[in-house]
C-alpha positions in Angstrom: 89.2 119.1 100.3 87.7 116.0 101.8 88.9 112.5 100.9 86.2 111.0 98.8 85.5 107.3 99.1 87.0 105.1 96.4 83.5 103.9 95.4 82.5 107.5 94.6 85.6 108.1 92.6 85.2 104.9 90.7 81.6 105.6 89.8 82.5 109.1 88.6 85.5 107.7 86.6 83.2 105.2 84.9 80.9 108.1 83.9 83.9 109.7 82.2 85.3 112.0 85.0 89.1 111.9 84.3 89.9 113.9 87.5 88.3 111.1 89.6 90.5 108.4 87.9 93.5 110.8 88.3 92.8 110.9 92.1 92.6 107.1 92.3 96.0 106.9 90.5 97.5 109.5 92.9 96.1 107.6 95.9 97.4 104.2 94.9 100.5 104.8 92.8 103.2 104.4 95.5 101.4 101.3 96.9 101.3 99.7 93.5 105.0 100.4 92.9 105.7 98.8 96.3 103.7 95.7 95.4 105.3 95.3 92.1 108.8 96.0 93.6 108.2 93.2 96.1 107.7 90.8 93.1 110.2 92.1 90.6 113.0 93.3 92.9 113.6 96.1 90.4 112.3 99.6 91.1 112.1 100.7 87.5 110.4 97.6 86.4 108.0 98.0 89.3 107.1 101.5 88.1 106.4 100.2 84.7 104.2 97.4 86.1 102.3 99.9 88.2 101.7 102.2 85.2 100.5 99.2 83.1 98.2 98.2 85.9 96.6 101.6 85.9 96.2 101.5 82.2 94.5 98.1 82.3 92.3 99.3 85.2 91.2 102.3 83.2 90.0 100.1 80.4 88.3 97.5 82.7 87.0 99.9 85.4 83.4 99.2 84.3 83.9 95.5 85.1 84.6 96.2 88.8 81.5 95.0 90.6 82.4 96.1 94.1 83.3 99.8 93.6 84.6 100.2 97.1 87.2 97.4 96.6 89.2 99.3 93.9 92.5 99.0 95.9 92.4 95.2 96.1 91.3 94.8 92.5 94.0 97.1 91.3 96.6 95.3 93.5 95.6 92.0 91.8 96.1 93.5 88.3 99.4 95.0 89.4 100.7 91.7 90.8 99.9 90.0 87.5 101.6 92.8 85.5 104.7 92.5 87.7 104.9 88.8 87.3 104.5 89.1 83.6 107.2 91.8 83.4 109.5 89.7 85.6 109.3 86.9 83.1 107.5 84.3 85.1 104.8 84.0 87.7 107.1 81.6 89.6 110.2 83.8 89.3 112.6 83.4 92.3 113.7 86.8 93.5 117.5 87.0 93.8 119.4 88.5 96.7 120.7 91.5 94.7 117.3 92.4 93.3 116.2 94.6 96.2 118.0 97.8 95.5 116.8 101.0 97.2 115.9 103.8 94.8 119.2 105.5 95.7 121.6 102.8 96.8 124.8 103.7 98.5 127.9 102.8 96.6 129.1 100.3 99.2 126.7 98.2 101.2 127.5 96.5 104.5 127.0 92.9 105.4 123.8 93.6 107.4 122.2 95.2 104.4 123.1 92.2 102.2 121.7 89.8 104.9 118.4 91.7 105.0 118.1 91.6 101.2 118.8 87.9 101.3 116.2 87.3 104.0 113.6 89.4 102.1 114.2 87.4 99.0 113.2 84.1 100.6 110.0 85.4 102.2 106.7 84.2 100.7 105.3 86.9 98.3 102.4 87.8 100.5 104.7 88.5 103.5 107.2 90.4 101.4 104.4 92.5 99.9 103.2 93.7 103.4 106.8 94.4 104.4 107.3 96.6 101.4 104.1 98.4 101.9 104.6 99.0 105.6 108.3 99.6 105.9 109.5 100.8 102.4 106.4 102.9 101.7 105.5 103.7 105.4 101.8 102.8 104.9 99.5 102.4 107.9 97.6 99.2 108.6 94.4 101.0 107.4 96.1 102.0 104.2 97.5 98.5 103.5 94.0 97.1 104.3 92.5 99.4 101.7 95.1 98.5 99.1 95.1 94.7 99.5 91.5 94.3 100.5 92.4 92.2 103.6 91.7 92.9 107.2 94.1 94.7 109.5 94.2 91.6 111.6 95.5 89.6 108.5 98.0 92.3 107.8 99.2 92.1 111.4 99.6 88.3 111.1 101.5 88.5 107.9 103.8 91.2 109.3 104.4 89.2 112.4 105.3 86.0 110.5 107.5 88.0 108.1 109.4 89.6 111.0 109.8 86.2 112.7 111.2 84.7 109.5 113.5 87.7 108.9 114.8 87.6 112.5 115.4 83.8 112.3 117.2 84.2 109.0 119.4 86.9 110.4 120.2 84.8 113.5 121.3 82.0 111.1 123.5 84.5 109.3 125.3 85.2 112.6 123.7 88.5 113.6 122.8 87.2 117.1 119.5 88.0 118.7 117.5 90.2 116.3 114.4 92.0 117.4 112.2 93.4 114.6 
């Protein structure tokens, strides 16, 4: 089965084809959870935000003017849902918020330092870190989801890694290469 373009699936979904919208959900679900997780710091809340974003997208799909930009449009809806669920658009993410889906009972100092460094990154940088390293998405996939160029993704990742490395150096981890 070939991978249909988002625009084809969106047009079919607007016409009432449920399978097309299901495919869009399947295609973007993990990315939306990662985006929401980068905002909320809570995996379960992130899943709720992603599901709510898909529900809103289903209702508003006909309003999407650029059918090929579904991923970026959905990501914007998801960010708003995550912020609302987190309680505030300006919520500061705390150090302990970034729990892996299956956290080990005892975490070492390095893990805590990375969580702390992630928590202070700007949202746009934290978001690409989650998509790239937590979800394992390629630059091409991230570009489709966020609606930004691969060059912009590279810049955000580079700045985020520099900030993380600097923060870890300040925490006494010596020279860190990310």
